[in-house]
ZAFIVO-533486 format. One record per residue (C-alpha): residue in one letter; y, z, x; residue number from 1. Coordinates in nm, 4 decimals, padded with zeros to 6 digits. Layout:
<aa:A&Y:Y&Z:Z&X:X&i:NUM>
...
end
This chain:
<aa:M&Y:-07.7021&Z:11.8183&X:06.2834&i:1>
<aa:N&Y:-07.9515&Z:11.7060&X:06.5499&i:2>
<aa:L&Y:-07.7413&Z:11.5069&X:06.7992&i:3>
<aa:P&Y:-08.0356&Z:11.3924&X:07.0182&i:4>
<aa:L&Y:-08.2102&Z:11.2534&X:06.7113&i:5>
<aa:I&Y:-07.8937&Z:11.0714&X:06.6005&i:6>
<aa:A&Y:-07.8512&Z:10.9270&X:06.9487&i:7>
<aa:A&Y:-08.2135&Z:10.8097&X:06.9588&i:8>
<aa:V&Y:-08.1962&Z:10.6412&X:06.6175&i:9>
<aa:A&Y:-07.8602&Z:10.4822&X:06.6959&i:10>
<aa:T&Y:-07.9917&Z:10.3510&X:07.0280&i:11>
<aa:A&Y:-08.2977&Z:10.2060&X:06.8565&i:12>
<aa:C&Y:-08.0791&Z:10.0335&X:06.5967&i:13>
<aa:V&Y:-07.8516&Z:09.8883&X:06.8642&i:14>
<aa:L&Y:-08.1470&Z:09.7605&X:07.0661&i:15>
<aa:A&Y:-08.3045&Z:09.6097&X:06.7555&i:16>
<aa:G&Y:-07.9748&Z:09.4383&X:06.6704&i:17>
<aa:I&Y:-07.9445&Z:09.2965&X:07.0193&i:18>
<aa:A&Y:-08.3028&Z:09.1715&X:07.0078&i:19>
<aa:L&Y:-08.2457&Z:09.0022&X:06.6711&i:20>
<aa:A&Y:-07.9222&Z:08.8450&X:06.7948&i:21>
<aa:I&Y:-08.0948&Z:08.7050&X:07.1059&i:22>
<aa:A&Y:-08.3841&Z:08.5787&X:06.8943&i:23>
<aa:S&Y:-08.1484&Z:08.4024&X:06.6529&i:24>
<aa:F&Y:-08.0000&Z:08.2000&X:06.9407&i:25>
<aa:T&Y:-08.3184&Z:08.1333&X:07.1372&i:26>
<aa:V&Y:-08.5846&Z:08.0730&X:06.8711&i:27>
<aa:P&Y:-08.5650&Z:07.7344&X:06.6918&i:28>
<aa:P&Y:-08.5228&Z:07.7635&X:06.3152&i:29>
<aa:T&Y:-08.8404&Z:07.5679&X:06.2293&i:30>
<aa:R&Y:-09.1304&Z:07.6539&X:06.4509&i:31>
<aa:P&Y:-09.4900&Z:07.7647&X:06.3932&i:32>
<aa:A&Y:-09.3801&Z:08.1127&X:06.5003&i:33>
<aa:V&Y:-09.1806&Z:08.1424&X:06.1799&i:34>
<aa:R&Y:-09.4849&Z:08.0469&X:05.9757&i:35>
<aa:R&Y:-09.6975&Z:08.2987&X:06.1649&i:36>
<aa:A&Y:-09.4502&Z:08.5750&X:06.0797&i:37>
<aa:A&Y:-09.4642&Z:08.4976&X:05.7077&i:38>
<aa:P&Y:-09.7909&Z:08.6888&X:05.6394&i:39>
<aa:T&Y:-09.6159&Z:09.0058&X:05.7585&i:40>
<aa:F&Y:-09.4034&Z:08.9961&X:05.4443&i:41>
<aa:K&Y:-09.6790&Z:08.8965&X:05.2031&i:42>
<aa:A&Y:-09.7037&Z:09.2529&X:05.0754&i:43>
<aa:L&Y:-09.3280&Z:09.2617&X:05.0107&i:44>
<aa:D&Y:-09.3405&Z:08.9255&X:04.8315&i:45>
<aa:A&Y:-09.6090&Z:09.0628&X:04.5999&i:46>
<aa:L&Y:-09.3815&Z:09.3495&X:04.4908&i:47>
<aa:S&Y:-09.1581&Z:09.3182&X:04.1883&i:48>
<aa:G&Y:-08.7820&Z:09.2952&X:04.2346&i:49>
<aa:R&Y:-08.7362&Z:09.6485&X:04.1000&i:50>
<aa:T&Y:-08.9936&Z:09.7898&X:04.3425&i:51>
<aa:R&Y:-08.8336&Z:09.6100&X:04.6370&i:52>
<aa:R&Y:-08.4934&Z:09.7510&X:04.5469&i:53>
<aa:I&Y:-08.6365&Z:10.1021&X:04.5212&i:54>
<aa:L&Y:-08.8066&Z:10.0589&X:04.8593&i:55>
<aa:I&Y:-08.4884&Z:09.9340&X:05.0288&i:56>
<aa:W&Y:-08.2571&Z:10.1994&X:04.8884&i:57>
<aa:S&Y:-08.5022&Z:10.4845&X:04.9351&i:58>
<aa:T&Y:-08.5568&Z:10.3774&X:05.2968&i:59>
<aa:I&Y:-08.1806&Z:10.3804&X:05.3545&i:60>
<aa:A&Y:-08.1632&Z:10.7244&X:05.1909&i:61>
<aa:G&Y:-08.4498&Z:10.8439&X:05.4119&i:62>
<aa:V&Y:-08.2739&Z:10.7258&X:05.7278&i:63>
<aa:L&Y:-07.9465&Z:10.8939&X:05.6276&i:64>
<aa:A&Y:-08.1236&Z:11.2154&X:05.5292&i:65>
<aa:A&Y:-08.3119&Z:11.2210&X:05.8596&i:66>
<aa:L&Y:-07.9877&Z:11.1712&X:06.0523&i:67>
<aa:L&Y:-07.7997&Z:11.4400&X:05.8597&i:68>
<aa:T&Y:-08.0747&Z:11.7028&X:05.8584&i:69>
<aa:G&Y:-08.2625&Z:11.6252&X:06.1800&i:70>
<aa:W&Y:-08.5916&Z:11.6039&X:05.9882&i:71>
<aa:P&Y:-08.7698&Z:11.2758&X:06.0790&i:72>
<aa:V&Y:-09.0338&Z:11.3461&X:05.8144&i:73>
<aa:L&Y:-08.7785&Z:11.2438&X:05.5499&i:74>
<aa:L&Y:-08.8044&Z:10.8849&X:05.6759&i:75>
<aa:I&Y:-09.1495&Z:10.8785&X:05.5126&i:76>
<aa:A&Y:-09.1177&Z:11.1426&X:05.2409&i:77>
<aa:I&Y:-08.8196&Z:10.9974&X:05.0517&i:78>
<aa:P&Y:-08.9456&Z:10.6356&X:05.0177&i:79>
<aa:A&Y:-09.2957&Z:10.7589&X:04.9318&i:80>
<aa:T&Y:-09.1569&Z:10.9896&X:04.6624&i:81>
<aa:A&Y:-08.9305&Z:10.7216&X:04.5175&i:82>
<aa:L&Y:-09.2157&Z:10.4715&X:04.4965&i:83>
<aa:G&Y:-09.4953&Z:10.7044&X:04.3894&i:84>
<aa:L&Y:-09.3553&Z:10.9322&X:04.1198&i:85>
<aa:P&Y:-09.2667&Z:10.6600&X:03.8643&i:86>
<aa:Y&Y:-09.6257&Z:10.5339&X:03.8737&i:87>
<aa:L&Y:-09.7852&Z:10.8771&X:03.8617&i:88>
<aa:F&Y:-09.5956&Z:10.9886&X:03.5533&i:89>
<aa:D&Y:-09.5681&Z:10.6554&X:03.3745&i:90>
<aa:A&Y:-09.6707&Z:10.6907&X:03.0102&i:91>
<aa:N&Y:-09.5353&Z:10.3511&X:02.9067&i:92>
<aa:S&Y:-09.8534&Z:10.1657&X:03.0046&i:93>
<aa:E&Y:-10.0567&Z:10.3754&X:02.7623&i:94>
<aa:K&Y:-09.7932&Z:10.3270&X:02.4938&i:95>
<aa:R&Y:-09.7985&Z:09.9509&X:02.5471&i:96>
<aa:A&Y:-10.1787&Z:09.9487&X:02.5203&i:97>
<aa:L&Y:-10.1580&Z:10.1271&X:02.1837&i:98>
<aa:Q&Y:-09.8939&Z:09.8835&X:02.0635&i:99>
<aa:R&Y:-10.1188&Z:09.5915&X:02.1588&i:100>
<aa:V&Y:-10.4105&Z:09.7335&X:01.9591&i:101>
<aa:E&Y:-10.1797&Z:09.7835&X:01.6616&i:102>
<aa:A&Y:-10.0518&Z:09.4260&X:01.6980&i:103>
<aa:M&Y:-10.4092&Z:09.2935&X:01.7102&i:104>
<aa:G&Y:-10.4911&Z:09.4777&X:01.3877&i:105>
<aa:K&Y:-10.1900&Z:09.3269&X:01.2081&i:106>
<aa:W&Y:-10.2726&Z:08.9805&X:01.3397&i:107>
<aa:V&Y:-10.6331&Z:09.0036&X:01.2231&i:108>
<aa:S&Y:-10.5194&Z:09.1169&X:00.8760&i:109>
<aa:A&Y:-10.2779&Z:08.8207&X:00.8525&i:110>
<aa:L&Y:-10.5513&Z:08.5851&X:00.9718&i:111>
<aa:A&Y:-10.7952&Z:08.7205&X:00.7131&i:112>
<aa:G&Y:-10.5398&Z:08.6666&X:00.4361&i:113>
<aa:S&Y:-10.4793&Z:08.3089&X:00.5457&i:114>
<aa:L&Y:-10.8507&Z:08.2334&X:00.5597&i:115>
<aa:G&Y:-10.8943&Z:08.3897&X:00.2157&i:116>
<aa:G&Y:-10.6418&Z:08.1372&X:00.0839&i:117>
<aa:G&Y:-10.8738&Z:07.8492&X:00.1693&i:118>
<aa:N&Y:-10.7315&Z:07.7440&X:00.5080&i:119>
<aa:S&Y:-10.9538&Z:07.6354&X:00.7915&i:120>
<aa:L&Y:-10.9748&Z:07.8507&X:01.1023&i:121>
<aa:E&Y:-10.7493&Z:07.6140&X:01.2966&i:122>
<aa:Q&Y:-10.4900&Z:07.6112&X:01.0187&i:123>
<aa:A&Y:-10.5047&Z:07.9901&X:00.9879&i:124>
<aa:L&Y:-10.4506&Z:08.0301&X:01.3626&i:125>
<aa:R&Y:-10.1454&Z:07.8033&X:01.3518&i:126>
<aa:S&Y:-09.9912&Z:07.9803&X:01.0521&i:127>
<aa:S&Y:-10.0602&Z:08.3274&X:01.1999&i:128>
<aa:L&Y:-09.8304&Z:08.2574&X:01.4942&i:129>
<aa:R&Y:-09.5195&Z:08.3014&X:01.2790&i:130>
<aa:S&Y:-09.6058&Z:08.6623&X:01.1899&i:131>
<aa:T&Y:-09.7587&Z:08.7669&X:01.5220&i:132>
<aa:S&Y:-09.6073&Z:09.0759&X:01.6883&i:133>
<aa:D&Y:-09.4334&Z:09.0355&X:02.0214&i:134>
<aa:E&Y:-09.6997&Z:09.2427&X:02.2013&i:135>
<aa:I&Y:-09.9629&Z:08.9658&X:02.1689&i:136>
<aa:K&Y:-09.7470&Z:08.6641&X:02.0822&i:137>
<aa:P&Y:-09.7836&Z:08.5007&X:02.4283&i:138>
<aa:E&Y:-10.1634&Z:08.5175&X:02.4034&i:139>
<aa:V&Y:-10.1705&Z:08.3817&X:02.0464&i:140>
<aa:S&Y:-09.9230&Z:08.1089&X:02.1436&i:141>
<aa:R&Y:-10.1544&Z:07.9946&X:02.4216&i:142>
<aa:L&Y:-10.4484&Z:07.9978&X:02.1785&i:143>
<aa:V&Y:-10.2597&Z:07.7805&X:01.9280&i:144>
<aa:A&Y:-10.1493&Z:07.5474&X:02.2078&i:145>
<aa:R&Y:-10.5133&Z:07.5005&X:02.3120&i:146>
<aa:V&Y:-10.6148&Z:07.4311&X:01.9520&i:147>
<aa:N&Y:-10.3327&Z:07.1785&X:01.9149&i:148>
<aa:S&Y:-10.4458&Z:07.0128&X:02.2391&i:149>
<aa:R&Y:-10.7841&Z:06.9396&X:02.0801&i:150>
<aa:I&Y:-10.9661&Z:07.1824&X:02.3068&i:151>
<aa:P&Y:-11.2947&Z:07.2876&X:02.1416&i:152>
<aa:I&Y:-11.2340&Z:07.5960&X:01.9307&i:153>
<aa:K&Y:-11.5035&Z:07.8021&X:02.1051&i:154>
<aa:T&Y:-11.3573&Z:07.7204&X:02.4477&i:155>
<aa:A&Y:-11.0076&Z:07.8114&X:02.3262&i:156>
<aa:L&Y:-11.1341&Z:08.1401&X:02.1817&i:157>
<aa:R&Y:-11.3124&Z:08.2309&X:02.5061&i:158>
<aa:A&Y:-10.9882&Z:08.1786&X:02.6972&i:159>
<aa:F&Y:-10.8094&Z:08.3862&X:02.4310&i:160>
<aa:A&Y:-11.0497&Z:08.6761&X:02.4969&i:161>
<aa:D&Y:-10.9585&Z:08.6639&X:02.8666&i:162>
<aa:D&Y:-10.5879&Z:08.6604&X:02.7797&i:163>
<aa:L&Y:-10.6220&Z:08.9707&X:02.5612&i:164>
<aa:D&Y:-10.8505&Z:09.1411&X:02.8177&i:165>
<aa:D&Y:-10.9457&Z:09.4197&X:02.5780&i:166>
<aa:A&Y:-11.2703&Z:09.5357&X:02.4185&i:167>
<aa:M&Y:-11.1197&Z:09.5080&X:02.0707&i:168>
<aa:G&Y:-11.0025&Z:09.1587&X:02.1566&i:169>
<aa:D&Y:-11.3642&Z:09.0729&X:02.2399&i:170>
<aa:K&Y:-11.4686&Z:09.1918&X:01.8931&i:171>
<aa:I&Y:-11.2040&Z:08.9704&X:01.7341&i:172>
<aa:V&Y:-11.3100&Z:08.6676&X:01.9378&i:173>
<aa:A&Y:-11.6784&Z:08.7267&X:01.8663&i:174>
<aa:A&Y:-11.6060&Z:08.7304&X:01.4922&i:175>
<aa:L&Y:-11.3902&Z:08.4170&X:01.5167&i:176>
<aa:M&Y:-11.6533&Z:08.2330&X:01.7197&i:177>
<aa:L&Y:-11.9148&Z:08.3187&X:01.4586&i:178>
<aa:G&Y:-11.6793&Z:08.1974&X:01.1863&i:179>
<aa:A&Y:-11.6129&Z:07.8770&X:01.3810&i:180>
<aa:E&Y:-11.9876&Z:07.8056&X:01.3769&i:181>
<aa:R&Y:-12.0494&Z:07.8814&X:01.0089&i:182>
<aa:R&Y:-11.7180&Z:07.7606&X:00.8648&i:183>
<aa:G&Y:-11.7624&Z:07.9804&X:00.5604&i:184>
<aa:A&Y:-11.5315&Z:08.1968&X:00.3509&i:185>
<aa:A&Y:-11.7241&Z:08.5056&X:00.4607&i:186>
<aa:L&Y:-11.5130&Z:08.5179&X:00.7790&i:187>
<aa:S&Y:-11.2186&Z:08.6530&X:00.5775&i:188>
<aa:G&Y:-11.4208&Z:08.9578&X:00.4713&i:189>
<aa:V&Y:-11.5486&Z:09.0107&X:00.8258&i:190>
<aa:L&Y:-11.1921&Z:09.0078&X:00.9580&i:191>
<aa:H&Y:-11.0774&Z:09.2548&X:00.6905&i:192>
<aa:D&Y:-11.3536&Z:09.4919&X:00.8023&i:193>
<aa:L&Y:-11.2544&Z:09.4325&X:01.1642&i:194>
<aa:A&Y:-10.8924&Z:09.5188&X:01.0866&i:195>
<aa:T&Y:-11.0133&Z:09.8512&X:00.9447&i:196>
<aa:S&Y:-11.2154&Z:09.9076&X:01.2621&i:197>
<aa:L&Y:-10.9049&Z:09.8379&X:01.4696&i:198>
<aa:E&Y:-10.7116&Z:10.1010&X:01.2719&i:199>
<aa:D&Y:-10.9859&Z:10.3559&X:01.3424&i:200>
<aa:D&Y:-10.9809&Z:10.2636&X:01.7124&i:201>
<aa:L&Y:-10.6030&Z:10.2978&X:01.7195&i:202>
<aa:R&Y:-10.6203&Z:10.6488&X:01.5715&i:203>
<aa:A&Y:-10.8819&Z:10.7495&X:01.8298&i:204>
<aa:R&Y:-10.6746&Z:10.6116&X:02.1168&i:205>
<aa:R&Y:-10.3632&Z:10.7900&X:01.9925&i:206>
<aa:S&Y:-10.5553&Z:11.1174&X:01.9856&i:207>
<aa:V&Y:-10.6693&Z:11.0608&X:02.3443&i:208>
<aa:A&Y:-10.3136&Z:10.9704&X:02.4491&i:209>
<aa:A&Y:-10.1848&Z:11.2955&X:02.3029&i:210>
<aa:S&Y:-10.4386&Z:11.4903&X:02.5095&i:211>
<aa:H&Y:-10.3229&Z:11.3067&X:02.8237&i:212>
<aa:S&Y:-09.9670&Z:11.4336&X:02.7854&i:213>
<aa:A&Y:-10.0633&Z:11.7877&X:02.8968&i:214>
<aa:P&Y:-10.1595&Z:11.6952&X:03.2586&i:215>
<aa:R&Y:-09.8409&Z:11.4885&X:03.2930&i:216>
<aa:T&Y:-09.6251&Z:11.7777&X:03.1722&i:217>
<aa:T&Y:-09.7982&Z:12.0166&X:03.4128&i:218>
<aa:A&Y:-09.7523&Z:11.7771&X:03.7051&i:219>
<aa:R&Y:-09.3832&Z:11.7290&X:03.6231&i:220>
<aa:G&Y:-09.3270&Z:12.1047&X:03.6122&i:221>
<aa:I&Y:-09.5037&Z:12.1598&X:03.9442&i:222>
<aa:T&Y:-09.3074&Z:11.8766&X:04.1042&i:223>
<aa:V&Y:-08.9730&Z:12.0158&X:03.9871&i:224>
<aa:L&Y:-09.0716&Z:12.3594&X:04.1217&i:225>
<aa:M&Y:-09.1653&Z:12.2075&X:04.4560&i:226>
<aa:L&Y:-08.8344&Z:12.0187&X:04.4810&i:227>
<aa:V&Y:-08.6446&Z:12.3404&X:04.4089&i:228>
<aa:V&Y:-08.8381&Z:12.5284&X:04.6760&i:229>
<aa:T&Y:-08.7864&Z:12.2443&X:04.9253&i:230>
<aa:G&Y:-08.4139&Z:12.2378&X:04.8500&i:231>
<aa:F&Y:-08.3965&Z:12.6125&X:04.9059&i:232>
<aa:M&Y:-08.5774&Z:12.5675&X:05.2365&i:233>
<aa:F&Y:-08.3076&Z:12.3296&X:05.3588&i:234>
<aa:T&Y:-08.0360&Z:12.5878&X:05.2897&i:235>
<aa:R&Y:-08.2040&Z:12.8669&X:05.4898&i:236>
<aa:A&Y:-08.2057&Z:12.8007&X:05.8639&i:237>
<aa:D&Y:-08.4178&Z:13.1091&X:05.9299&i:238>
<aa:F&Y:-08.6799&Z:12.9844&X:05.6837&i:239>
<aa:N&Y:-08.7055&Z:12.6239&X:05.8029&i:240>
<aa:A&Y:-08.6676&Z:12.6811&X:06.1763&i:241>
<aa:A&Y:-09.0432&Z:12.6533&X:06.2333&i:242>
<aa:Y&Y:-09.0537&Z:12.3152&X:06.0585&i:243>
<aa:R&Y:-08.7848&Z:12.1671&X:06.2829&i:244>
<aa:T&Y:-09.0197&Z:12.1490&X:06.5804&i:245>
<aa:P&Y:-09.2374&Z:11.8375&X:06.6320&i:246>
<aa:L&Y:-09.5479&Z:12.0379&X:06.5384&i:247>
<aa:G&Y:-09.3696&Z:12.1794&X:06.2333&i:248>
<aa:Q&Y:-09.2703&Z:11.8282&X:06.1228&i:249>
<aa:L&Y:-09.6325&Z:11.7162&X:06.1545&i:250>
<aa:I&Y:-09.7559&Z:12.0150&X:05.9524&i:251>
<aa:L&Y:-09.4929&Z:11.9491&X:05.6853&i:252>
<aa:L&Y:-09.5997&Z:11.5846&X:05.6674&i:253>
<aa:V&Y:-09.9636&Z:11.6908&X:05.6192&i:254>
<aa:L&Y:-09.8640&Z:11.9343&X:05.3439&i:255>
<aa:L&Y:-09.6590&Z:11.6693&X:05.1649&i:256>
<aa:A&Y:-09.9452&Z:11.4199&X:05.1931&i:257>
<aa:A&Y:-10.1887&Z:11.6756&X:05.0481&i:258>
<aa:Y&Y:-09.9508&Z:11.7377&X:04.7586&i:259>
<aa:A&Y:-09.9178&Z:11.3622&X:04.6992&i:260>
<aa:L&Y:-10.2973&Z:11.3310&X:04.6856&i:261>
<aa:L&Y:-10.3130&Z:11.6121&X:04.4289&i:262>
<aa:L&Y:-10.0509&Z:11.4337&X:04.2182&i:263>
<aa:Y&Y:-10.2502&Z:11.1107&X:04.2465&i:264>
<aa:W&Y:-10.5604&Z:11.2962&X:04.1294&i:265>
<aa:M&Y:-10.3738&Z:11.4468&X:03.8340&i:266>
<aa:G&Y:-10.2319&Z:11.1047&X:03.7495&i:267>
<aa:G&Y:-10.5865&Z:10.9704&X:03.7435&i:268>
<aa:L&Y:-10.6860&Z:11.2416&X:03.4967&i:269>
<aa:A&Y:-10.4003&Z:11.1422&X:03.2676&i:270>
<aa:A&Y:-10.4568&Z:10.7674&X:03.3001&i:271>
<aa:P&Y:-10.6056&Z:10.5994&X:02.9936&i:272>
<aa:Q&Y:-10.9664&Z:10.4878&X:03.0313&i:273>
<aa:K&Y:-10.9926&Z:10.1291&X:02.9164&i:274>
<aa:P&Y:-11.3042&Z:10.0596&X:02.7060&i:275>
<aa:P&Y:-11.5334&Z:09.8105&X:02.8836&i:276>
<aa:R&Y:-11.5432&Z:09.4540&X:02.7599&i:277>
<aa:F&Y:-11.8703&Z:09.3004&X:02.6435&i:278>
<aa:L&Y:-11.7559&Z:08.9385&X:02.6833&i:279>
<aa:T&Y:-11.7689&Z:08.9039&X:03.0608&i:280>
<aa:R&Y:-11.5892&Z:08.6437&X:03.2642&i:281>
<aa:T&Y:-11.7718&Z:08.3467&X:03.4119&i:282>
<aa:E&Y:-11.6837&Z:08.1897&X:03.7456&i:283>
<aa:G&Y:-11.4721&Z:07.9395&X:03.5576&i:284>
<aa:G&Y:-11.2573&Z:08.2148&X:03.4144&i:285>
<aa:G&Y:-11.3860&Z:08.2328&X:03.0592&i:286>
<aa:P&Y:-11.6088&Z:08.4971&X:02.9021&i:287>
<aa:Q&Y:-11.9701&Z:08.4309&X:02.8358&i:288>
end
């Protein structure tokens, strides 16, 4: 255990505690200074509750690990690892995207059936809400709410395209906007064809997702190997002696940063490429 390091960290904590205690008694509770300090925590406020908890606990773990091992680099390495790895190897986002495409296909099929029964587009949209999958139910609910609020159907559909934010969603909206203009029974057949197109797109995306699993598996294996080697390094004083020096800590930090960049690059290779939309947003927020 590195006693000088422990003493330095403990002294810093004590001094920080004293400074906070003095500030709590001398600084008024409502002053412009408090408002000026708020932007410092804007980045933390933007984080989700789960991410904030990971950051807090990983920082505590980093401090304890640095105190126990005498390796200050762990103050940075542990929080960075805890925050970065879940995002690098997250396959749920791609799975959710596939589920949304599948939900859009089912919704379009239900809408086509309702229109084929003689309902108007507005009536079909309202009745489709009952059978809409959870993946796109919030977006369809907002669309129906706009229709019920007497918002022009084309305006409501443009906002719906922004809510879906997907190239296939743009195709659906384009077909519905055309049907809203013509008000003919042909829209049902167009939507049936579109549902078939969505099934083809879903199969293609699933094939691409399967090919993305290989880089993730490789990155996981390399990461586990690196953690094993790092753990072995901590158990061998003769092996890690060079890294205990200030220069050694700096070199280790550079090596870890280079490895993190490689993982980020591999994560980018495995990330799904979202097809570009053809209904672009206007300054007012709707597609044009």
